[in-house]
N, C-alpha and C positions, 0 to 999 in steps of 0.2 A: 867630767862636763861643764857648760858654762851657757846662759845665756848670755848673745851676743847681738844685736844691731836685728830683733829679730829672729832670732835662730838659733836653734841648739845645735851646738857643735862639741864634736868628740875626738878626740885624738887617738889615732891606732899606732904602731907599734912600725920601726921600719921592718922592709921587705928586702933580704937579700939577693941578689939578683945573678944572674950566670947570662953567657954569650953574650955576643953585640949584635945579632941579626933585629931585624926590625920588623914589625909586621906588618901594621896598619899604613898608608900612606904617608910619605915623606915632605909635607911641602914647605920644606925650608928654600926651595927653587923658585919661590914667587916672585922674588923684587928681585930677580938675576936674569941674566942675558938667556937662560933656557925659555924667558914668556916667547912665543913663535906662533906662529898663524900653518895650523895644515890643509899642509894643498891639495886644490879639491873638494873641498869641504865651504863650512859657511864663513870663511875670513874670522872668526872670534881668538881670541887668543887659548892657546893652548896649556893646561893642567898639567895632565896625564894622559899616557896612553895605558890603556887595558886593552882583555879582550870581554868577546860579547860573543851571542847568537843574533843572525838572521830573524827575522818574525816571518817570515815567512818560509822560509826551506830547515832553518832551524842549525845554518853552516855555522860555523867559528868563524869571527871574523874580529878584525880588529876593531878595538874603538877608540874614541879620544873624550876626555873630559874639557871641555870647553867654558871659557865666560864671555860674556859683553858688557864686563865692567861690573855684574852686579847678581844677576842668575848664571845658575854651571847648568848647561845640557851635557850626556852625553849624547856626541854623535857620531856615526855609524854606518859603512855603505857596505852593500853584496853589489856585486859583480853584476850578478844577474837581475837583482832587484830593487835597486838604488839604493837611496840614503835613506836615513832613519833619526829626527832628530827629538829626543826630548829632555826636556828641564827636571832633573834632580833636585836642583837649590836653590828657593825663594828668598831672599829676606836673610835678616839676620837669628841668629851670629852666622859671621862671616862662614862662608864654608871653609876655606883653609883655617878657620881658627879650630875648626871642630874635630879634634884631633884628637887620639889617646893612643898611644903606642907601646906596643906588648911588644913581646919577645915568642915569635911561633912553637908551637909542642906538633908532633907530628901525635895520632890517637894512636893511643897502647896497642890496639886491636883494629886490623883493616882486612875488611871482608872482599876486595875487588883489587886485583890488579892495574895502575895504569897503564892502561895502551891506547888508546883514542884520547887523554885528554879532556881538562875538564870542558863542560859539564857531562863526559859521557861514560866514566867511571867511576861513579859514585858509590862508594858504598860503606864503611869513606876508604877512601886509598888514600897512600901513604903522603900524597901531595896535599893533603888536608892542613889547617893549621889550627885546629883549635879541638879540644875533647868534646864531646855531648853532653849540653847541662839538660836541655829537654827531650826527651822522649817518646815522640808518639802514637801512639798504639791504636790503629785504625778498626774498630770492633763490628763496622759494619758498614754499607753502602746506602743504606736505606737512612729515608729521612720522612717527617712528617709535616717539612713545610717543603716551599718548592719556590727558594728565592731566586729572584733577577738575576742576582751578584750570588755567585756560589764556587769555590776555589776548589770543592768537593767537583762540583758538576754531577752533582745525586741523580741517578737517572731513574725514571718511570719504573724500571723493571731492571731492579740492579741484580748482581751476583749475589746466589746464598753468604749467608755471611762463615767468617771465619769459626771452625769447628774452637771448644775447649782446647783442644790438645795443638790444635794449629798456634792459639794465642800462650800456650806454654812454650811452644819453642819458642815464638818471637819475645818471652819474657826472659826465655836463658841468652838467649842472643844477645840483648842487650845490655842483661846482667856481667856476661862475657866481657863485654866490651865497655861499659859503662858504669861496673857497679854503684857509683852513688850519685849518680845522676835523677832528674825526677821525673814524673810519667804523666803526661797527659794522655786519658780518652778523647777519643776522637771518630767522627767516618766522613759522608751521613752523621747522625741523630743517634748518638751512644745510648739515648734510654728507651728507645726502640726497642731493646733486644732484653728481653725479661731476664734474662741471665746475670745482667750486668753488677748486681753485689756482689753474685759467685767469684766475677772477671775480678772485679776490683779486692775480694778477699785471699784472690790467687796472685796480684801485686805483692800483696802485702805480705805475702810467706814467702816471697821472693825475696825481700828484704829492701825492698823499694816505701822509702821514709815517706817522703811525700808525693799522693796520690790525685791528682786535678781529673776532673770529667771540664771537658768543653760538648757546651750546649746549649740547643734555644729556650730548656724551661719551660716548653708547654705539660711535662709530665713532671716537673717538680710541681709546677702549682694544678694541674688538673687532679693528681692522684693523694689521696689522705694518707699519710704518714710516708710516703716515696723518699720522702729527704733525710728522715732518720732512719730507714730503712739502707739506704746508700751510708750514713752514718756509721751504723753499726756495724756496715760489713767494713768498714778503714777507709771514707774519703775523705779527703784532708781539704778540698775547695773546688767550686765550684768557678769558671771558666763563661762568664753568661753572657750572652748574645745580649749589649743592649745597643740599642741603636738612637734611641733621643728620647726623651720625654711628652711627645706626644703622637699620634696614631695617624697622623699625615707621612711623617718618616716612615714611620713602619708599611703603612703603604706602599709606599714609594719601591722601600728598600727588601722587601721580603712579602708583599703580596695579601697582606691582610694585616686589621687592628689589632697589636700583642699588647699594647701597655699596660693592662687593668693584669693579665696573664703574668706576664715580666715584674711585677710587682708584687702578686701573690706567690710567685717563684723563691723570691727573693724572702718574704716574710717568713715561707718554713723553712729557708735555710738558717736562718737563723733562732728557730724555734730549736732546729736542732746542733745547733753550735758551727754549723760547716758555715766560713768562712767565703765570701763572693767578692769575684772578680769583676765588675761592668767593663766590658767589651764591645766600646762603639765602631764600626766601621764608617769614616766618615769619608763623604760625595761632594765634591763641590756643586751648592744651586740646591741642596737636601739639608742637610743638617748638622753643612760648619757652625749655622748662626746657636745650635744649642751646646756647643760644648760646656758654656759658663753654667745651664742649666742642669746640664747632667750632674757636673762636680756639685752644683748645690743638693741635688738628689744622692747623691754618695755620700758626702758628709752629714745629713740629715741621717740616712739607713747607716752609719757608723756605728757599732763597731761590725754589724753582719758584713758589711759592704767595706772590705778593705784597701780598696783600691781603682783606679781607675785605669785601665791599657789601654791606648788608641791606638786603631789601626786604618791609616789612611787607606784608605780604593788604591788595590791591584789590580791589574786587570789580565788574570788568568783562570781558567775553570769556564763556568759561565759566566756572560756579564753580556750587558746591552749593547756595547760600541764598542768601537773600533778606538782608543782612545787618542785624543788631540789633547796639546798641553793644559788647556783652559778647562780639562777631563782632569785634573791631581792635581792634588795636594800634599805638598811638600814636607817635614817634619819642622822648619824653621816658623812655616806657615801656623804650624797646630800649636807651635807654641806664642807668634803671638795669638793668637785667637783667644787660645788661655787665658794670657797675661789681659788681653784687653774685656774680654768676658768675667774675668773673677773679679773686680772692682775694686782692686788692686791684694789683693790675696796672694796672689802667687805671681812670680817676674821670667821673665824669660830667661833671667840669669841666675835663676835658682839651680836648671836644667843642668846635669852633664852625661857628657858620652859614655857610652858603656864600659864594663870596664872584662866583660864578656865576647859579647858581638863584634864584628869591625862598628866602628866607631860611625859612619856612614849609616849605620841600618838602625839606632833608635835612641832615645834620652830617657833618664830619670832620675826621680826625687821624691823623699820622702819627707812628709810634712806630720806636724803634731796639731792636731784639731781643739783649738781653744773653748772653755767655756762658753761663747757669744759666738762659736762657730767660725771663727776666725782659722786661719792657717801660720804656725809656723813652722820655718825651713829648717830641716834636720842637715847637717854639714860633716860629713867625715872627713875629717882634719886629717893629711898623714904628716909624721911628723918628720918624715923625707925632704931632703933638699929638692929643688926646683933641677938641680944639675945629676940627680940621683937616672939610675938606669931606669928602663920601663921593666913592666914584672911581666914573669913570664902568661899567655894567652891562658895555662890549664889551672894556674893559681886565681886571674880573674872568674874564670867558669865555677872553679870551686865555692866560690863566696859568694856568686850570683845564688848559685843552688842553694842553699845554706839561708841567704837574704829573701829568696823567694819562699821559699818553707815558712819563715820566721811571720812574712809581710802576711803572706798572702794562706795561712794556714788557719786551722781551728779559731775560731771563735768564740772569747765567753758571752753564756748565757745570760750574766747578769747586768743590769743598767749600767748605762757606758759614764755614771760620776765617779764610778769607783769609790775607792777609800776616801776617808777624810782627808786633805791634803792640807788643812789646817794648820798641824802641827808637823813634827817628824814623821819619818818614811821611812820601814827597814825597808832594805833591798828589795827583798820579795815584793812588798807591796808597791815599791818602786816599778817593780818590772815588767806587774800583772796591768798597772796603771797604765803606763808607758804606754803596752801593749793593746789598748783597748782607746787606745787615741791615737797611734799612730795608724797614716793613712798615705798613699804610694799613688803619684800620676807617672804616668810612662807611656809611651809610646815605641809599635814597630812599624818598620817602613818595610813590607817583605816587595822584593823585586819581579817583574812578570819580562817579557820576552823583549819589551819595548828596552826596560833600564838596566836589563840584567847584566853587571857586573864581577867578569870573572875573583876579582881580590877580594869583593864581599863574602861570594861565596865562598873563598875557602876558608875563610873566617865565621864561617856558619858553627852556631851552637846551637839549634833546634832541628832535630833529624827524625823522620818520617822511619817504620820500620816496614823496609819492604816484604811483599810476600813471602820473599823468600831469604827475610832474616837480617840482609843489608843494610845500612844506617844510611841515609840518603839525607845530605840537603834540605828541609823545607821547601827553600824558592826555586830547588830542579825540581824535588819528587812532585811541585805540583805546577813546572810550567809549558804553556800549551804554546802555541803556533797562533798566528793570525787567524787560524781557520778553526781554532778550540780543538787541536789534534795534541794532545798530552807527550812530553817527552819522556818521560816516568810512571805517571799514575796510569795504573790499569792494563800496565805493560809486565 
């Protein structure tokens, strides 16, 4: 380990690879004669071809990623419903440079056979190219909010909660297919179930080492001792809906003022030693301008707050509008906003494509919080040369599972100042000190029916456990057509 140019750098050993096939898009053709114009579409230059769905009828149709010289769009045409044009990338880093090739792997257990093709045979099927990193277990369809934006589109009169026997069956299926994955409880709002601690205990008894709760935080804030009960049951982390630091944002996105309750939920998690990840859904014209303030809040609330995981708005489930391109914000725009609003503490160049999911799905970086609230970029430096072959997809997934558990998991309850750093430190003291000061910033751009790219979907590592125990990629499970009819959810 060494310090260099305001960064912490580590070296990791070479990885031995096999198989020549590359999973992520290969953009080596971008400066060749393969640039062309797609007949019948906009006249922009063609970057690559893929498959998608018609937003109206969900028919599988051909799609094209095209550029006007700066921004990248998905264009697709349905014979019945016409042309659809959706921006997928605006700004820097350039689309063609944002790539991390991987060697695809077939899931070790497939609960579905390929018959109709993607995305109609999800389960996973043997056409999938990645193992499960995180399995989402939806323990209820009920919720104590009625957000204008809701990927689950929770109902006023939802179906009965799954029984403990059903949830045990889901755990068994996940354990058989992906024994080392992380578990996230979702819904609906999981905390409306009074037996949630018992469900957490079930998951831990099954051997799942990292168990996370996806929540709006209301019960954590309102019920004294509830966070400690969840911690005692084995909860590792809270994935907290946290859209901004002003109640105006919550009124627009969640329908009521919530900031005070968010703060209280974080405090209660800190007292119980539960790590918290702030999860802002970012909507143009609503809260893009608050990303810097969310970052400031998260740093001050560290080490309870372990990081920020940003989700650019996706238009599936319940949504207030049929989206236009002005209603979207892309990953490079998020990076630009973070750099601009962080007052020089972070830079877009700090961030890297993922090693687990498709490169176009996300970005991530870890930082070290300095004494004055600054951030030092932690860089992982592979010793392999640039000519080395890409790693296998499952190797990236397993590394992600481990990294998420370390970074987002249980936090120390002692003061962040940690040990005396003026003299020598033993390894255990340094690791504890580093853990209290590490802070992650990441983003995940989920796909909706307008920008669904089958290449990305086949690389998905976040899978929802369906009622029959199949593992379905998150974006397929939550996909809804232009009339809000689901492809999978509720069926």
